[in-house]
Structure formats: C-alpha cells, structure tokens
C-alpha positions in Angstrom: 149.1 110.1 104.6 146.0 110.2 103.2 147.2 111.7 99.5 149.6 108.5 99.7 146.9 106.1 100.6 144.3 107.2 98.0 147.1 107.9 95.2 149.5 105.0 96.0 152.3 107.2 95.9 155.5 107.2 98.1 155.4 110.8 99.6 153.4 114.0 99.3 153.4 118.0 99.3 150.4 120.3 99.4 151.3 123.9 98.3 149.3 127.2 97.8 148.5 126.4 94.5 149.4 124.2 91.2 151.1 126.7 89.3 153.3 126.8 92.5 153.5 123.0 92.6 155.0 123.3 89.2 157.3 126.0 89.7 158.6 124.0 93.3 159.2 120.6 91.0 160.9 122.3 88.6 163.3 124.6 90.8 163.9 122.0 93.3 164.7 119.2 90.0 165.9 120.7 87.0 167.6 124.1 87.8 170.6 124.4 85.3 169.7 121.4 83.4 167.4 121.1 80.4 163.8 119.6 80.3 162.3 118.1 77.8 158.7 119.0 76.9 156.5 118.2 73.7 155.9 121.4 71.5 152.1 120.3 72.0 152.2 120.7 75.6 153.8 124.0 75.9 150.3 125.7 77.3 148.9 128.6 79.1 147.3 127.3 81.9 145.4 130.8 83.4 146.5 134.2 84.2 149.6 133.8 82.0 151.0 131.1 83.8 152.8 130.1 80.6 155.1 126.5 81.1 158.1 128.0 79.0 158.3 131.2 81.2 158.0 128.8 84.6 160.9 126.7 83.1 162.8 129.9 82.7 162.0 131.2 85.9 163.0 128.1 87.6 166.4 128.0 86.4 165.7 125.3 83.8 166.5 125.4 79.8 163.4 124.6 77.8 164.0 121.7 75.3 161.1 121.0 73.0 160.5 118.2 70.8 157.8 116.9 68.3 155.5 119.4 66.9 152.0 121.0 67.8 149.9 117.9 67.1 152.2 115.1 67.1 154.9 113.7 69.2 156.5 110.4 69.5 158.7 108.6 71.9 161.7 109.1 69.1 161.7 112.6 69.4 162.0 112.8 73.3 165.0 110.2 73.1 166.5 111.7 70.7 166.6 115.0 72.9 168.5 113.5 75.8 171.8 114.5 76.5 173.8 115.1 79.5 172.3 117.9 80.4 168.7 116.3 80.7 167.1 116.9 83.8 163.7 115.8 83.3 160.8 114.9 81.2 158.3 117.1 81.7 154.6 115.9 80.5 151.9 118.7 80.5 148.1 117.5 80.7 146.4 119.9 78.3 142.9 119.9 80.7 141.7 123.6 79.4 141.8 122.3 75.7 141.7 119.9 73.0 143.8 119.3 69.8 141.6 116.4 67.6 142.3 114.8 64.1 145.6 114.3 63.1 147.5 113.8 66.6 149.8 111.8 68.5 151.4 112.2 72.1 153.7 110.1 74.2 152.3 108.9 77.4 153.5 109.2 81.0 154.2 105.0 81.0 156.7 105.4 77.7 158.0 107.9 79.1 159.0 105.9 82.4 160.3 103.0 80.3 162.4 105.6 78.1 163.9 106.9 81.4 164.5 103.4 82.9 166.9 102.4 79.7 168.7 105.6 79.3 172.1 104.1 80.8 172.3 102.5 77.6 172.3 105.7 75.7 175.7 106.9 74.1 174.7 110.5 74.7 173.7 109.9 78.4 176.3 109.1 80.8 174.2 109.3 84.2 173.9 106.7 86.1 170.9 107.4 87.5 166.8 107.6 85.7 165.7 111.2 84.5 162.8 111.9 86.4 159.2 112.2 84.7 157.3 115.4 86.1 153.7 115.5 85.1 151.3 118.3 85.6 147.8 116.8 85.3 146.1 120.3 86.2 142.5 119.7 87.3 143.4 116.3 89.6 141.0 113.3 89.0 140.8 111.0 91.3 137.9 108.7 90.3 137.1 107.0 87.0 134.7 109.7 85.5 133.9 107.2 82.8 131.9 105.2 85.2 129.7 108.2 85.0 129.2 108.4 81.5 131.8 111.2 81.0 134.7 111.7 78.7 137.9 109.8 80.2 140.4 111.9 81.7 143.8 110.4 83.2 143.3 109.9 87.4 146.5 110.7 89.6 146.4 106.9 90.6 146.9 105.5 87.1 149.8 108.2 86.5 151.5 107.6 89.4 151.3 103.8 88.6 152.6 104.2 85.1 155.6 105.5 86.5 155.2 109.6 86.8 157.8 110.3 89.4 156.1 113.5 90.5 152.6 114.4 89.6 151.3 117.5 90.5 147.7 118.8 90.5 145.2 121.3 91.5 143.1 121.2 94.8 139.8 122.5 93.6 138.5 122.0 90.1 137.7 118.2 89.5 139.5 117.4 92.6 136.5 119.6 94.5 138.8 121.0 97.0 140.1 124.4 98.1 142.6 125.9 95.7 145.9 124.6 96.5 148.8 122.6 94.6 149.1 118.9 95.6 152.8 116.9 95.0 152.5 113.3 95.0 155.1 110.6 93.8 158.5 108.9 94.6 160.3 110.2 98.0 163.4 111.0 97.0 162.1 113.5 94.6 159.0 114.9 97.0 162.3 115.0 99.9 164.0 117.3 97.5 160.9 119.8 97.1 160.7 119.3 100.8 164.0 120.9 101.5 163.9 123.6 98.6 164.1 127.0 100.1 161.0 128.2 97.9 158.4 126.0 99.9 158.1 128.0 102.6 157.0 130.7 100.1 154.5 128.5 98.5 153.3 126.6 101.5 149.8 126.2 101.7 147.9 127.6 104.9 146.1 125.5 108.1 142.6 126.2 106.5 143.3 125.2 103.3 145.1 122.1 104.7 142.2 121.5 106.8 140.0 121.7 103.9 142.0 119.3 101.7 142.0 116.4 104.5 138.3 116.7 104.9 138.1 116.2 101.1 140.6 113.2 101.2 138.8 111.6 103.9 135.7 111.3 101.1 137.6 109.9 98.6 138.3 106.7 101.1 135.2 105.5 99.8 134.0 106.5 96.0 130.4 106.4 96.9 130.5 109.2 99.3 132.8 111.0 97.1 130.3 111.4 94.3 127.6 112.3 97.1 129.5 114.6 99.1 131.9 116.9 97.4 129.7 119.0 95.3 131.7 119.4 92.0 131.1 115.3 91.7 127.8 115.3 93.2 126.6 117.5 90.1 129.0 116.0 87.3 127.8 112.3 88.2 124.3 113.1 88.8 121.8 110.9 86.4 120.0 112.9 84.3 116.7 111.1 85.1 117.3 112.0 88.5 117.5 115.5 87.6 114.2 115.4 85.5 112.4 114.5 88.4 113.8 117.3 90.2 113.1 119.5 87.5 109.6 118.6 87.6 109.2 119.2 91.6 110.7 122.8 90.5 108.2 123.6 88.0 105.0 122.2 89.9 106.5 124.6 92.6 106.7 127.8 91.2 103.7 127.3 89.0 101.5 126.9 92.6 102.8 130.9 93.1 100.6 132.0 90.2 103.0 134.9 88.6 102.4 135.6 84.9 105.3 133.5 83.5 105.2 130.2 81.7 107.2 127.2 83.6 108.3 124.2 81.8 110.5 121.4 82.3 113.1 121.1 79.2 115.9 119.0 78.1 119.1 120.5 78.0 122.8 119.9 77.8 125.4 120.9 80.7 128.7 122.1 80.3 131.4 121.0 82.5 133.5 123.9 82.1 136.5 124.9 79.7 139.0 125.0 82.5 138.4 121.0 83.3 136.6 119.3 80.6 136.3 121.7 77.8 134.4 119.4 75.5 132.2 117.7 77.8 128.6 117.9 77.5 126.5 116.2 79.8 122.6 115.3 79.0 120.3 117.3 81.4 116.9 118.7 82.3 116.2 122.3 83.0 113.3 124.5 83.9 112.6 127.2 81.3 110.7 130.7 82.3 109.2 132.9 80.1 107.7 136.0 81.3 104.5 137.7 80.0 105.1 141.2 80.8 109.3 141.7 80.5 111.8 140.7 78.1 113.9 137.8 78.9 116.9 140.1 79.1 115.0 141.8 82.2 114.1 138.7 83.6 117.8 137.6 83.5 119.1 140.7 85.1 116.4 140.6 87.9 117.2 137.1 88.5 120.9 138.1 88.6 120.0 141.1 91.1 118.2 139.2 93.7 119.6 139.1 96.9 121.0 135.7 96.7 121.6 135.9 92.8 119.9 133.2 90.1 122.0 132.7 87.6 120.7 131.3 84.4 121.3 131.2 80.7 118.9 132.4 77.8 118.0 130.0 75.4 115.4 130.5 72.5 114.1 133.3 73.8 113.9 131.9 77.3 115.2 132.0 80.8 116.8 128.5 81.6 117.8 127.1 85.1 120.0 124.0 84.6 119.1 121.7 87.7 122.0 119.7 87.8 123.9 122.4 89.0 120.6 124.1 90.9 120.7 123.7 95.0 117.9 122.2 96.7 117.4 125.2 99.0 117.1 127.1 96.0 113.3 125.8 95.1 111.8 127.4 98.1 114.0 130.3 97.8 113.0 131.4 94.3 109.1 130.6 94.9 109.1 133.3 97.3 110.3 135.5 94.8 109.3 134.4 91.6 106.0 136.8 92.0 108.1 139.9 92.8 110.6 139.4 89.9 107.8 138.8 87.3 105.9 142.0 88.2 106.2 145.0 85.7 107.1 147.6 88.3 110.4 146.1 90.0 112.8 147.7 92.3 
C-alpha cells in the first residue's frame, strides 16, 4: 500500500533483490516470446548479472535494436512482430556513455506500444508491456539538492512504464531487496508465478523496507532520517562547520599531528551515481613521526575502523560521511594512533 501511495502504481511486490525482480518480471511476462532491448542497455549490473543471460534464463528471446550509443524509436518499431512480448528498458545507473548518444524514453515506448494495433506485423489486440529496470530506485528529485538528474520511480510510472523494478538499498536507502511496481494485471501475473516463492523477501527485509517507505511520505523527513539521502543532500557549508568542530576537538588532544580543514569532493559511488562529485569539506591529518600510509593503516585497524583516503601526502576524512559519534571516539584514539610505538 505504501509503495502504491508513494509511486502512483496500481500494485507492488517486494522480492529478495533487484536481480530477482528482473528475472521474475521477464519469466512471468515474456517466456517463449521476444523482448526488444536497446544494444546500449545490454548491461552487466554486477556480480556477472548480465541482461542477455537473464533473458535467456527467463525463457525469453533477446531482440537487440539500435547501436551501443544511439537507439531511436524507429528501431523499436521496426523490430516488433507477432512474437514480441515486451519492451525492456534498462537504466544504465552504474556507468555513462556520453557524447554522440541518443536513447528512447519509457514514455516514447508507451506511446509506441499503445499504437501497435495499427502495425501490419503485429496482430495482437493488446498492448505490449514496457518493463523498466531503474536499478537504484530514486524516489525524490535529486536535482533539488544540486545533484545530477536521476529518473524517479514516480516519473517512470507516470510516463507509462507498465512494470518498474529497482533496488531496496542503494539510493532508495533501505535493505537489500527488489521492488516491482506497476499495472495490476502484470503484477498479478508475477504474484501468481511459481518463481515468486523462491525469490520472496523475508519478514525482516519487508519490515525494513516498510519503515523506510514511511519516511518517504514526507520528503523532508526522508532526507533527514535515511542515512544515504542525508549524506548526499547535506549542504557544503553545514559540513564545513562540522569539519571545524572536529579539527578543534582533535587538536585539543595535543597529539603530534597537523590537523586542518580542507575543501574536497565527495564521490557518490560508481554503482549509483558514477559521475557525481559533490562539494564537501574534510579534515586532513598529517603525522610528524609516521608515514601517511602507516597512519591510514592504524586508523583502519582501530577497534572501530576509521576509513579515510590519502590525498597529497595527507590522510583525509570527508566530513560528509563522518558520523557525529565518531568525533569523540577519534578524540580518545588520536594520541595513541600517532605514537611511534603502536600495537
């Protein structure tokens, strides 16, 4: 009910992960028929999860259209036949092709699908469903927070995608799961498919997803309570003040280390926003008696590991992802970490 309320979809299912969601959708809706996919979207999502191999496993036949960098709506139209069971659109959320490119939107595919009864080579009197794998599962407009544009689930449902699947972790910010939302007739086909039982999510996962969805009922609450969104959307000036507080506190310990506040760029992560760099501030530590490599190793091997990166010979902690409770913890550890003799 929450998924339908937030996304505008008619029905929804949650399974164990997004790979399972894609497999379930294709198995239930396309077995024995052809699925039309752009060559630019035949991706490997991760863990050797490749779209062509998933299609084969589901019992569907892959029909490639267009080229790696350019696919037009005419390519899809020319590929339709009596065997066509679905249009599959895969959002390339973990990499980018830039430059001389062209892609077809879910809205264009929906419009094409609704006019298929006019085609001589397609005699079916019903629409061909549009299945879209969005990958990361964005439910808020990230551009409002200065981030790069990512299509939201709500936008794709409204555009006409019949089934939209996405991950329950990543940008959604919950537990690992696969979420399917869309038209009731297609969701019901998946709900009644034998594969669903093998892919079902456990009660703990469902509870976690539900609690995260409750946050999305209020966007302001979502960006405050969901850690992923809170870190992504935090203003740079707010992070700068936090960096100053950290530097002042750690300097009070009198350890043999130079501590400074420094501007830096946060990386959102290759699996969700591969090109996105976010303006941020960090605290750099430069030890007087040990190398920066040794400092990084000691930080990583604390009872609660502190993970930073080495930048121009200094150890950098990006304050965008540094938790509040870490300030006092590192203050208690910093003198010990900087000592020449260290166990």
